[in-house]
PDB file of N, CA, C and O in Angstrom:
ATOM      1  N   MET A   1       0.927  -1.035   0.171  1.00  0.00           N
ATOM      2  CA  MET A   1      -0.129  -0.149   0.099  1.00  0.00           C
ATOM      3  C   MET A   1       0.832   1.213   0.217  1.00  0.00           C
ATOM      4  O   MET A   1       1.620   1.316   1.158  1.00  0.00           O
ATOM      5  N   ARG A   2       0.730   2.101  -0.655  1.00  0.00           N
ATOM      6  CA  ARG A   2       0.795   3.222  -1.044  1.00  0.00           C
ATOM      7  C   ARG A   2       1.557   4.142   0.611  1.00  0.00           C
ATOM      8  O   ARG A   2       2.751   4.435   0.681  1.00  0.00           O
ATOM      9  N   PHE A   3       0.824   4.353   1.429  1.00  0.00           N
ATOM     10  CA  PHE A   3       1.095   4.973   2.707  1.00  0.00           C
ATOM     11  C   PHE A   3       1.141   3.797   3.897  1.00  0.00           C
ATOM     12  O   PHE A   3       0.926   3.985   5.095  1.00  0.00           O
ATOM     13  N   SER A   4       1.386   2.878   3.420  1.00  0.00           N
ATOM     14  CA  SER A   4       1.672   2.078   4.639  1.00  0.00           C
ATOM     15  C   SER A   4       3.100   2.412   5.829  1.00  0.00           C
ATOM     16  O   SER A   4       4.186   2.837   5.435  1.00  0.00           O
ATOM     17  N   ASN A   5       2.788   2.119   7.253  1.00  0.00           N
ATOM     18  CA  ASN A   5       3.488   2.764   8.042  1.00  0.00           C
ATOM     19  C   ASN A   5       3.790   4.422   8.131  1.00  0.00           C
ATOM     20  O   ASN A   5       4.851   4.966   8.435  1.00  0.00           O
ATOM     21  N   THR A   6       2.572   5.009   7.785  1.00  0.00           N
ATOM     22  CA  THR A   6       2.525   6.614   7.872  1.00  0.00           C
ATOM     23  C   THR A   6       0.971   6.594   8.682  1.00  0.00           C
ATOM     24  O   THR A   6       0.112   5.761   8.970  1.00  0.00           O
ATOM     25  N   ASN A   7       1.177   7.881   8.824  1.00  0.00           N
ATOM     26  CA  ASN A   7      -0.476   8.781   9.247  1.00  0.00           C
ATOM     27  C   ASN A   7      -1.247   8.965   8.432  1.00  0.00           C
ATOM     28  O   ASN A   7      -2.411   9.064   8.819  1.00  0.00           O
ATOM     29  N   ILE A   8      -0.983   9.089   7.004  1.00  0.00           N
ATOM     30  CA  ILE A   8      -1.912   9.246   5.769  1.00  0.00           C
ATOM     31  C   ILE A   8      -2.568   8.106   5.425  1.00  0.00           C
ATOM     32  O   ILE A   8      -2.191   6.938   5.323  1.00  0.00           O
ATOM     33  N   PHE A   9      -3.751   8.715   5.241  1.00  0.00           N
ATOM     34  CA  PHE A   9      -4.883   7.705   4.701  1.00  0.00           C
ATOM     35  C   PHE A   9      -5.247   7.734   3.231  1.00  0.00           C
ATOM     36  O   PHE A   9      -5.449   6.815   2.437  1.00  0.00           O
ATOM     37  N   THR A  10      -5.276   9.089   3.092  1.00  0.00           N
ATOM     38  CA  THR A  10      -5.984   9.719   1.723  1.00  0.00           C
ATOM     39  C   THR A  10      -4.751  10.441   1.052  1.00  0.00           C
ATOM     40  O   THR A  10      -3.791  10.879   1.686  1.00  0.00           O
ATOM     41  N   ASN A  11      -4.925  10.513  -0.464  1.00  0.00           N
ATOM     42  CA  ASN A  11      -4.291  11.253  -1.130  1.00  0.00           C
ATOM     43  C   ASN A  11      -4.543  12.874  -0.623  1.00  0.00           C
ATOM     44  O   ASN A  11      -3.557  13.608  -0.553  1.00  0.00           O
ATOM     45  N   ALA A  12      -5.471  13.236  -0.382  1.00  0.00           N
ATOM     46  CA  ALA A  12      -5.735  14.845   0.009  1.00  0.00           C
ATOM     47  C   ALA A  12      -4.620  15.009   1.188  1.00  0.00           C
ATOM     48  O   ALA A  12      -4.072  16.110   1.245  1.00  0.00           O
ATOM     49  N   GLU A  13      -4.220  13.973   2.174  1.00  0.00           N
ATOM     50  CA  GLU A  13      -3.423  14.387   3.071  1.00  0.00           C
ATOM     51  C   GLU A  13      -1.848  14.103   2.876  1.00  0.00           C
ATOM     52  O   GLU A  13      -1.090  13.714   3.764  1.00  0.00           O
ATOM     53  N   MET A  14      -1.591  14.310   1.859  1.00  0.00           N
ATOM     54  CA  MET A  14      -0.123  14.235   1.162  1.00  0.00           C
ATOM     55  C   MET A  14       0.542  15.321   1.428  1.00  0.00           C
ATOM     56  O   MET A  14      -0.087  16.336   1.130  1.00  0.00           O
ATOM     57  N   GLY A  15       1.852  15.546   1.995  1.00  0.00           N
ATOM     58  CA  GLY A  15       2.468  16.555   2.216  1.00  0.00           C
ATOM     59  C   GLY A  15       3.608  17.126   0.504  1.00  0.00           C
ATOM     60  O   GLY A  15       3.528  17.100  -0.724  1.00  0.00           O
ATOM     61  N   ASN A  16       4.279  17.445   1.296  1.00  0.00           N
ATOM     62  CA  ASN A  16       5.214  17.959  -0.128  1.00  0.00           C
ATOM     63  C   ASN A  16       6.255  16.742  -0.344  1.00  0.00           C
ATOM     64  O   ASN A  16       6.662  16.719  -1.506  1.00  0.00           O
ATOM     65  N   SER A  17       6.657  15.981   0.271  1.00  0.00           N
ATOM     66  CA  SER A  17       7.486  14.916   0.196  1.00  0.00           C
ATOM     67  C   SER A  17       6.787  13.961  -0.574  1.00  0.00           C
ATOM     68  O   SER A  17       7.345  13.484  -1.562  1.00  0.00           O
ATOM     69  N   GLU A  18       5.369  13.532  -0.187  1.00  0.00           N
ATOM     70  CA  GLU A  18       4.471  12.729  -0.662  1.00  0.00           C
ATOM     71  C   GLU A  18       4.327  13.204  -1.909  1.00  0.00           C
ATOM     72  O   GLU A  18       4.673  12.303  -2.673  1.00  0.00           O
ATOM     73  N   LEU A  19       3.924  14.357  -2.633  1.00  0.00           N
ATOM     74  CA  LEU A  19       3.689  14.700  -3.884  1.00  0.00           C
ATOM     75  C   LEU A  19       4.956  14.425  -4.629  1.00  0.00           C
ATOM     76  O   LEU A  19       4.872  13.673  -5.600  1.00  0.00           O
ATOM     77  N   LYS A  20       6.079  14.913  -4.320  1.00  0.00           N
ATOM     78  CA  LYS A  20       6.778  14.630  -4.983  1.00  0.00           C
ATOM     79  C   LYS A  20       7.307  13.040  -5.242  1.00  0.00           C
ATOM     80  O   LYS A  20       7.985  12.752  -6.228  1.00  0.00           O
ATOM     81  N   LYS A  21       6.984  12.248  -4.425  1.00  0.00           N
ATOM     82  CA  LYS A  21       7.467  10.603  -4.688  1.00  0.00           C
ATOM     83  C   LYS A  21       6.314  10.232  -5.427  1.00  0.00           C
ATOM     84  O   LYS A  21       6.531   9.832  -6.571  1.00  0.00           O
ATOM     85  N   TYR A  22       4.997  10.279  -4.989  1.00  0.00           N
ATOM     86  CA  TYR A  22       3.656   9.755  -5.778  1.00  0.00           C
ATOM     87  C   TYR A  22       2.865  10.605  -6.928  1.00  0.00           C
ATOM     88  O   TYR A  22       1.819  10.252  -7.472  1.00  0.00           O
ATOM     89  N   CYS A  23       3.635  11.862  -7.189  1.00  0.00           N
ATOM     90  CA  CYS A  23       2.818  12.571  -7.893  1.00  0.00           C
ATOM     91  C   CYS A  23       3.705  13.171  -9.324  1.00  0.00           C
ATOM     92  O   CYS A  23       3.437  14.194  -9.954  1.00  0.00           O
ATOM     93  N   ALA A  24       4.582  12.401  -9.535  1.00  0.00           N
ATOM     94  CA  ALA A  24       5.974  12.825 -10.750  1.00  0.00           C
ATOM     95  C   ALA A  24       5.132  12.975 -11.737  1.00  0.00           C
ATOM     96  O   ALA A  24       4.224  12.201 -12.042  1.00  0.00           O
ATOM     97  N   LEU A  25       5.462  14.110 -12.317  1.00  0.00           N
ATOM     98  CA  LEU A  25       4.778  13.948 -14.167  1.00  0.00           C
ATOM     99  C   LEU A  25       5.851  14.098 -14.973  1.00  0.00           C
ATOM    100  O   LEU A  25       6.936  14.633 -14.747  1.00  0.00           O
ATOM    101  N   ASP A  26       5.366  13.491 -16.074  1.00  0.00           N
ATOM    102  CA  ASP A  26       6.092  13.396 -17.247  1.00  0.00           C
ATOM    103  C   ASP A  26       6.259  14.975 -18.157  1.00  0.00           C
ATOM    104  O   ASP A  26       5.397  15.849 -18.068  1.00  0.00           O
ATOM    105  N   SER A  27       7.515  15.125 -19.016  1.00  0.00           N
ATOM    106  CA  SER A  27       7.453  16.748 -19.184  1.00  0.00           C
ATOM    107  C   SER A  27       6.267  17.138 -19.822  1.00  0.00           C
ATOM    108  O   SER A  27       6.034  18.327 -19.604  1.00  0.00           O
ATOM    109  N   GLU A  28       5.205  16.440 -20.719  1.00  0.00           N
ATOM    110  CA  GLU A  28       4.147  16.823 -21.300  1.00  0.00           C
ATOM    111  C   GLU A  28       2.988  17.216 -20.380  1.00  0.00           C
ATOM    112  O   GLU A  28       2.137  18.009 -20.783  1.00  0.00           O
ATOM    113  N   SER A  29       2.936  16.708 -19.216  1.00  0.00           N
ATOM    114  CA  SER A  29       2.288  16.681 -18.440  1.00  0.00           C
ATOM    115  C   SER A  29       2.529  17.980 -17.699  1.00  0.00           C
ATOM    116  O   SER A  29       1.605  18.780 -17.551  1.00  0.00           O
ATOM    117  N   LEU A  30       3.922  18.245 -17.159  1.00  0.00           N
ATOM    118  CA  LEU A  30       4.360  19.206 -16.281  1.00  0.00           C
ATOM    119  C   LEU A  30       4.234  20.349 -17.219  1.00  0.00           C
ATOM    120  O   LEU A  30       3.557  21.242 -16.709  1.00  0.00           O
ATOM    121  N   ASN A  31       4.563  20.569 -18.158  1.00  0.00           N
ATOM    122  CA  ASN A  31       4.111  21.571 -19.261  1.00  0.00           C
ATOM    123  C   ASN A  31       2.886  21.831 -19.407  1.00  0.00           C
ATOM    124  O   ASN A  31       2.609  22.994 -19.700  1.00  0.00           O
ATOM    125  N   LEU A  32       1.983  21.025 -19.280  1.00  0.00           N
ATOM    126  CA  LEU A  32       0.538  21.252 -19.223  1.00  0.00           C
ATOM    127  C   LEU A  32       0.223  22.237 -18.055  1.00  0.00           C
ATOM    128  O   LEU A  32      -0.446  23.262 -18.181  1.00  0.00           O
ATOM    129  N   LEU A  33       0.747  21.827 -17.001  1.00  0.00           N
ATOM    130  CA  LEU A  33       0.409  22.168 -15.644  1.00  0.00           C
ATOM    131  C   LEU A  33       0.949  23.828 -15.044  1.00  0.00           C
ATOM    132  O   LEU A  33       0.468  24.595 -14.211  1.00  0.00           O
ATOM    133  N   ARG A  34       2.262  23.900 -16.000  1.00  0.00           N
ATOM    134  CA  ARG A  34       2.795  25.244 -15.696  1.00  0.00           C
ATOM    135  C   ARG A  34       2.087  26.120 -16.503  1.00  0.00           C
ATOM    136  O   ARG A  34       1.911  27.262 -16.078  1.00  0.00           O
ATOM    137  N   GLY A  35       1.594  25.762 -17.722  1.00  0.00           N
ATOM    138  CA  GLY A  35       0.805  26.789 -18.408  1.00  0.00           C
ATOM    139  C   GLY A  35      -0.653  27.087 -17.659  1.00  0.00           C
ATOM    140  O   GLY A  35      -1.197  28.188 -17.746  1.00  0.00           O
ATOM    141  N   ALA A  36      -1.106  26.197 -17.063  1.00  0.00           N
ATOM    142  CA  ALA A  36      -2.293  26.530 -16.422  1.00  0.00           C
ATOM    143  C   ALA A  36      -1.891  27.366 -15.117  1.00  0.00           C
ATOM    144  O   ALA A  36      -2.646  28.245 -14.700  1.00  0.00           O
ATOM    145  N   VAL A  37      -1.101  27.171 -14.704  1.00  0.00           N
ATOM    146  CA  VAL A  37      -0.581  28.022 -13.835  1.00  0.00           C
ATOM    147  C   VAL A  37      -0.225  29.461 -14.018  1.00  0.00           C
ATOM    148  O   VAL A  37      -0.678  30.358 -13.307  1.00  0.00           O
ATOM    149  N   GLU A  38       0.471  29.605 -14.843  1.00  0.00           N
ATOM    150  CA  GLU A  38       0.614  31.073 -15.549  1.00  0.00           C
ATOM    151  C   GLU A  38      -0.680  31.509 -16.260  1.00  0.00           C
ATOM    152  O   GLU A  38      -1.032  32.639 -15.920  1.00  0.00           O
ATOM    153  N   LYS A  39      -1.299  31.043 -16.957  1.00  0.00           N
ATOM    154  CA  LYS A  39      -2.602  31.404 -17.630  1.00  0.00           C
ATOM    155  C   LYS A  39      -3.693  31.668 -16.881  1.00  0.00           C
ATOM    156  O   LYS A  39      -4.364  32.632 -17.248  1.00  0.00           O
ATOM    157  N   LEU A  40      -4.133  30.934 -15.713  1.00  0.00           N
ATOM    158  CA  LEU A  40      -4.630  31.002 -14.653  1.00  0.00           C
ATOM    159  C   LEU A  40      -4.787  31.511 -13.438  1.00  0.00           C
ATOM    160  O   LEU A  40      -5.759  31.682 -12.703  1.00  0.00           O
ATOM    161  N   HIS A  41      -3.149  31.815 -13.331  1.00  0.00           N
ATOM    162  CA  HIS A  41      -2.990  32.530 -12.100  1.00  0.00           C
ATOM    163  C   HIS A  41      -2.950  31.588 -11.003  1.00  0.00           C
ATOM    164  O   HIS A  41      -2.875  32.127  -9.899  1.00  0.00           O
ATOM    165  N   LEU A  42      -2.984  30.118 -11.014  1.00  0.00           N
ATOM    166  CA  LEU A  42      -3.077  29.541  -9.809  1.00  0.00           C
ATOM    167  C   LEU A  42      -1.668  29.554  -8.564  1.00  0.00           C
ATOM    168  O   LEU A  42      -0.480  29.817  -8.752  1.00  0.00           O
ATOM    169  N   SER A  43      -2.366  29.175  -7.349  1.00  0.00           N
ATOM    170  CA  SER A  43      -1.693  29.523  -6.346  1.00  0.00           C
ATOM    171  C   SER A  43      -0.649  28.170  -6.144  1.00  0.00           C
ATOM    172  O   SER A  43      -0.716  27.184  -6.877  1.00  0.00           O
ATOM    173  N   ALA A  44       0.101  28.277  -5.275  1.00  0.00           N
ATOM    174  CA  ALA A  44       1.293  26.914  -4.884  1.00  0.00           C
ATOM    175  C   ALA A  44      -0.134  25.926  -4.097  1.00  0.00           C
ATOM    176  O   ALA A  44      -0.132  24.696  -4.154  1.00  0.00           O
ATOM    177  N   ARG A  45      -0.963  26.505  -3.587  1.00  0.00           N
ATOM    178  CA  ARG A  45      -1.826  25.411  -2.877  1.00  0.00           C
ATOM    179  C   ARG A  45      -2.921  24.733  -3.912  1.00  0.00           C
ATOM    180  O   ARG A  45      -3.397  23.614  -3.724  1.00  0.00           O
ATOM    181  N   ILE A  46      -3.209  25.482  -4.903  1.00  0.00           N
ATOM    182  CA  ILE A  46      -4.219  24.826  -5.747  1.00  0.00           C
ATOM    183  C   ILE A  46      -3.355  23.944  -6.741  1.00  0.00           C
ATOM    184  O   ILE A  46      -3.857  22.998  -7.349  1.00  0.00           O
ATOM    185  N   TYR A  47      -1.648  24.415  -6.907  1.00  0.00           N
ATOM    186  CA  TYR A  47      -1.260  23.551  -7.744  1.00  0.00           C
ATOM    187  C   TYR A  47      -1.154  21.971  -6.882  1.00  0.00           C
ATOM    188  O   TYR A  47      -1.452  20.852  -7.300  1.00  0.00           O
ATOM    189  N   ASN A  48      -0.719  22.311  -5.802  1.00  0.00           N
ATOM    190  CA  ASN A  48      -0.670  20.837  -4.900  1.00  0.00           C
ATOM    191  C   ASN A  48      -1.783  20.202  -5.260  1.00  0.00           C
ATOM    192  O   ASN A  48      -1.756  19.076  -5.756  1.00  0.00           O
ATOM    193  N   ARG A  49      -3.039  20.975  -5.005  1.00  0.00           N
ATOM    194  CA  ARG A  49      -4.485  20.579  -4.996  1.00  0.00           C
ATOM    195  C   ARG A  49      -4.780  19.550  -6.047  1.00  0.00           C
ATOM    196  O   ARG A  49      -5.354  18.471  -5.894  1.00  0.00           O
ATOM    197  N   ILE A  50      -4.245  20.117  -7.226  1.00  0.00           N
ATOM    198  CA  ILE A  50      -4.356  19.414  -8.809  1.00  0.00           C
ATOM    199  C   ILE A  50      -3.270  18.549  -8.898  1.00  0.00           C
ATOM    200  O   ILE A  50      -3.230  17.819  -9.889  1.00  0.00           O
ATOM    201  N   LEU A  51      -2.564  18.492  -8.242  1.00  0.00           N
ATOM    202  CA  LEU A  51      -1.440  17.179  -8.469  1.00  0.00           C
ATOM    203  C   LEU A  51      -2.400  15.897  -7.316  1.00  0.00           C
ATOM    204  O   LEU A  51      -2.472  14.722  -7.677  1.00  0.00           O
ATOM    205  N   LYS A  52      -2.977  16.314  -6.132  1.00  0.00           N
ATOM    206  CA  LYS A  52      -3.601  15.255  -5.448  1.00  0.00           C
ATOM    207  C   LYS A  52      -4.727  14.919  -5.997  1.00  0.00           C
ATOM    208  O   LYS A  52      -5.034  13.787  -5.625  1.00  0.00           O
ATOM    209  N   ILE A  53      -5.583  15.428  -6.797  1.00  0.00           N
ATOM    210  CA  ILE A  53      -6.886  15.276  -7.512  1.00  0.00           C
ATOM    211  C   ILE A  53      -6.482  14.406  -8.856  1.00  0.00           C
ATOM    212  O   ILE A  53      -7.256  13.533  -9.246  1.00  0.00           O
ATOM    213  N   SER A  54      -5.257  14.669  -9.544  1.00  0.00           N
ATOM    214  CA  SER A  54      -4.906  14.016 -10.156  1.00  0.00           C
ATOM    215  C   SER A  54      -4.574  12.428 -10.115  1.00  0.00           C
ATOM    216  O   SER A  54      -4.910  11.483 -10.829  1.00  0.00           O
ATOM    217  N   ARG A  55      -3.862  12.542  -9.099  1.00  0.00           N
ATOM    218  CA  ARG A  55      -3.428  11.108  -8.346  1.00  0.00           C
ATOM    219  C   ARG A  55      -4.331  10.303  -7.875  1.00  0.00           C
ATOM    220  O   ARG A  55      -4.203   9.087  -7.731  1.00  0.00           O
ATOM    221  N   THR A  56      -5.350  11.013  -7.601  1.00  0.00           N
ATOM    222  CA  THR A  56      -7.068   9.953  -6.997  1.00  0.00           C
ATOM    223  C   THR A  56      -7.343   9.561  -8.408  1.00  0.00           C
ATOM    224  O   THR A  56      -7.435   8.342  -8.552  1.00  0.00           O
ATOM    225  N   ILE A  57      -7.507  10.307  -9.537  1.00  0.00           N
ATOM    226  CA  ILE A  57      -8.130   9.953 -10.857  1.00  0.00           C
ATOM    227  C   ILE A  57      -7.261   9.198 -11.238  1.00  0.00           C
ATOM    228  O   ILE A  57      -7.858   8.216 -11.679  1.00  0.00           O
ATOM    229  N   ALA A  58      -5.734   8.991 -11.382  1.00  0.00           N
ATOM    230  CA  ALA A  58      -5.026   7.955 -12.010  1.00  0.00           C
ATOM    231  C   ALA A  58      -5.098   6.496 -11.147  1.00  0.00           C
ATOM    232  O   ALA A  58      -5.014   5.339 -11.559  1.00  0.00           O
ATOM    233  N   ASP A  59      -5.302   7.065  -9.694  1.00  0.00           N
ATOM    234  CA  ASP A  59      -5.685   5.682  -8.993  1.00  0.00           C
ATOM    235  C   ASP A  59      -7.294   4.896  -9.389  1.00  0.00           C
ATOM    236  O   ASP A  59      -7.435   3.673  -9.432  1.00  0.00           O
ATOM    237  N   LEU A  60      -8.210   5.722  -9.605  1.00  0.00           N
ATOM    238  CA  LEU A  60      -9.627   5.176 -10.261  1.00  0.00           C
ATOM    239  C   LEU A  60      -9.278   4.713 -11.312  1.00  0.00           C
ATOM    240  O   LEU A  60      -9.606   3.527 -11.353  1.00  0.00           O
ATOM    241  N   ASP A  61      -8.661   5.106 -12.401  1.00  0.00           N
ATOM    242  CA  ASP A  61      -8.114   4.609 -13.365  1.00  0.00           C
ATOM    243  C   ASP A  61      -7.075   3.265 -13.339  1.00  0.00           C
ATOM    244  O   ASP A  61      -6.624   2.654 -14.308  1.00  0.00           O
ATOM    245  N   LYS A  62      -6.898   3.066 -12.171  1.00  0.00           N
ATOM    246  CA  LYS A  62      -5.827   1.990 -12.057  1.00  0.00           C
ATOM    247  C   LYS A  62      -4.135   2.266 -12.604  1.00  0.00           C
ATOM    248  O   LYS A  62      -3.225   1.577 -13.063  1.00  0.00           O
ATOM    249  N   SER A  63      -4.308   3.360 -12.329  1.00  0.00           N
ATOM    250  CA  SER A  63      -2.857   3.552 -13.356  1.00  0.00           C
ATOM    251  C   SER A  63      -1.917   3.871 -12.425  1.00  0.00           C
ATOM    252  O   SER A  63      -2.291   4.519 -11.448  1.00  0.00           O
ATOM    253  N   GLU A  64      -0.519   3.479 -12.544  1.00  0.00           N
ATOM    254  CA  GLU A  64       0.651   3.554 -11.252  1.00  0.00           C
ATOM    255  C   GLU A  64       0.741   5.153 -11.439  1.00  0.00           C
ATOM    256  O   GLU A  64       0.589   5.903 -10.474  1.00  0.00           O
ATOM    257  N   ASN A  65       0.985   5.604 -12.677  1.00  0.00           N
ATOM    258  CA  ASN A  65       1.432   6.848 -13.150  1.00  0.00           C
ATOM    259  C   ASN A  65       0.361   8.029 -13.353  1.00  0.00           C
ATOM    260  O   ASN A  65      -0.822   7.722 -13.497  1.00  0.00           O
ATOM    261  N   ILE A  66       0.809   9.547 -13.368  1.00  0.00           N
ATOM    262  CA  ILE A  66      -0.457  10.194 -13.442  1.00  0.00           C
ATOM    263  C   ILE A  66       0.069  10.599 -14.916  1.00  0.00           C
ATOM    264  O   ILE A  66       1.236  10.901 -15.163  1.00  0.00           O
ATOM    265  N   SER A  67      -1.181  10.549 -16.027  1.00  0.00           N
ATOM    266  CA  SER A  67      -0.922  10.635 -17.143  1.00  0.00           C
ATOM    267  C   SER A  67      -1.647  12.515 -17.633  1.00  0.00           C
ATOM    268  O   SER A  67      -2.393  13.297 -17.044  1.00  0.00           O
ATOM    269  N   ILE A  68      -1.086  12.544 -18.657  1.00  0.00           N
ATOM    270  CA  ILE A  68      -1.536  14.350 -19.200  1.00  0.00           C
ATOM    271  C   ILE A  68      -3.238  14.138 -19.267  1.00  0.00           C
ATOM    272  O   ILE A  68      -3.869  15.192 -19.192  1.00  0.00           O
ATOM    273  N   ASN A  69      -3.969  12.991 -19.388  1.00  0.00           N
ATOM    274  CA  ASN A  69      -5.532  13.091 -19.398  1.00  0.00           C
ATOM    275  C   ASN A  69      -6.075  13.145 -17.922  1.00  0.00           C
ATOM    276  O   ASN A  69      -7.131  13.681 -17.586  1.00  0.00           O
ATOM    277  N   HIS A  70      -5.131  12.467 -17.049  1.00  0.00           N
ATOM    278  CA  HIS A  70      -5.878  12.714 -15.396  1.00  0.00           C
ATOM    279  C   HIS A  70      -5.517  14.163 -14.816  1.00  0.00           C
ATOM    280  O   HIS A  70      -6.236  14.810 -14.054  1.00  0.00           O
ATOM    281  N   LEU A  71      -4.277  14.547 -15.314  1.00  0.00           N
ATOM    282  CA  LEU A  71      -4.301  16.047 -15.370  1.00  0.00           C
ATOM    283  C   LEU A  71      -4.947  16.844 -15.648  1.00  0.00           C
ATOM    284  O   LEU A  71      -5.238  17.748 -14.866  1.00  0.00           O
ATOM    285  N   ALA A  72      -5.413  16.761 -16.946  1.00  0.00           N
ATOM    286  CA  ALA A  72      -6.175  17.399 -17.591  1.00  0.00           C
ATOM    287  C   ALA A  72      -7.743  17.380 -17.224  1.00  0.00           C
ATOM    288  O   ALA A  72      -8.516  18.251 -17.625  1.00  0.00           O
ATOM    289  N   GLU A  73      -8.162  16.195 -16.346  1.00  0.00           N
ATOM    290  CA  GLU A  73      -9.546  16.173 -15.635  1.00  0.00           C
ATOM    291  C   GLU A  73      -9.562  17.046 -14.460  1.00  0.00           C
ATOM    292  O   GLU A  73     -10.383  17.920 -14.182  1.00  0.00           O
ATOM    293  N   ALA A  74      -8.280  16.580 -13.666  1.00  0.00           N
ATOM    294  CA  ALA A  74      -8.217  17.446 -12.515  1.00  0.00           C
ATOM    295  C   ALA A  74      -8.210  18.905 -12.817  1.00  0.00           C
ATOM    296  O   ALA A  74      -9.039  19.523 -12.150  1.00  0.00           O
ATOM    297  N   LEU A  75      -7.579  19.549 -13.550  1.00  0.00           N
ATOM    298  CA  LEU A  75      -7.883  20.830 -13.939  1.00  0.00           C
ATOM    299  C   LEU A  75      -9.144  21.445 -14.198  1.00  0.00           C
ATOM    300  O   LEU A  75      -9.535  22.593 -13.989  1.00  0.00           O
ATOM    301  N   GLN A  76      -9.717  20.412 -14.711  1.00  0.00           N
ATOM    302  CA  GLN A  76     -11.210  20.947 -14.616  1.00  0.00           C
ATOM    303  C   GLN A  76     -12.332  21.006 -13.086  1.00  0.00           C
ATOM    304  O   GLN A  76     -13.391  21.588 -12.850  1.00  0.00           O
ATOM    305  N   PHE A  77     -11.624  20.277 -12.457  1.00  0.00           N
ATOM    306  CA  PHE A  77     -12.284  20.657 -11.130  1.00  0.00           C
ATOM    307  C   PHE A  77     -11.645  21.692 -10.276  1.00  0.00           C
ATOM    308  O   PHE A  77     -11.950  21.884  -9.099  1.00  0.00           O
ATOM    309  N   ARG A  78     -10.727  22.357 -10.948  1.00  0.00           N
ATOM    310  CA  ARG A  78     -10.046  23.376  -9.763  1.00  0.00           C
ATOM    311  C   ARG A  78     -11.144  24.195  -9.141  1.00  0.00           C
ATOM    312  O   ARG A  78     -12.241  24.267  -9.695  1.00  0.00           O
ATOM    313  N   ILE A  79     -10.918  24.747  -8.134  1.00  0.00           N
ATOM    314  CA  ILE A  79     -11.868  25.762  -7.618  1.00  0.00           C
ATOM    315  C   ILE A  79     -11.635  27.112  -8.295  1.00  0.00           C
ATOM    316  O   ILE A  79     -10.500  27.588  -8.319  1.00  0.00           O
ATOM    317  N   LYS A  80     -12.671  27.740  -8.843  1.00  0.00           N
ATOM    318  CA  LYS A  80     -12.755  29.107  -9.627  1.00  0.00           C
ATOM    319  C   LYS A  80     -12.604  30.308  -8.707  1.00  0.00           C
ATOM    320  O   LYS A  80     -13.096  29.948  -7.638  1.00  0.00           O
ATOM    321  N   ASN A  81     -12.285  31.219  -8.626  1.00  0.00           N
ATOM    322  CA  ASN A  81     -12.302  32.650  -7.987  1.00  0.00           C
ATOM    323  C   ASN A  81     -13.271  33.451  -8.436  1.00  0.00           C
ATOM    324  O   ASN A  81     -13.374  34.598  -8.000  1.00  0.00           O
TER     325      ASN A  81
END
């Protein structure tokens, strides 16, 4: 299990070290996220939230890695100001 031997039970509870470990993006996905941050003026908090949502979408898709499709779907769920 992903979070065995930790006090973390859900993707939403991940901190920075877990985000780096479990939410690594390929270059195409990273470029999409960086573009969204610039265009939509997303904060670091929203950036991390999008990564966590992407990880959950990938989990539901039974995917070990986050794909650009998972990230694009997570961006649709972002909180609008």
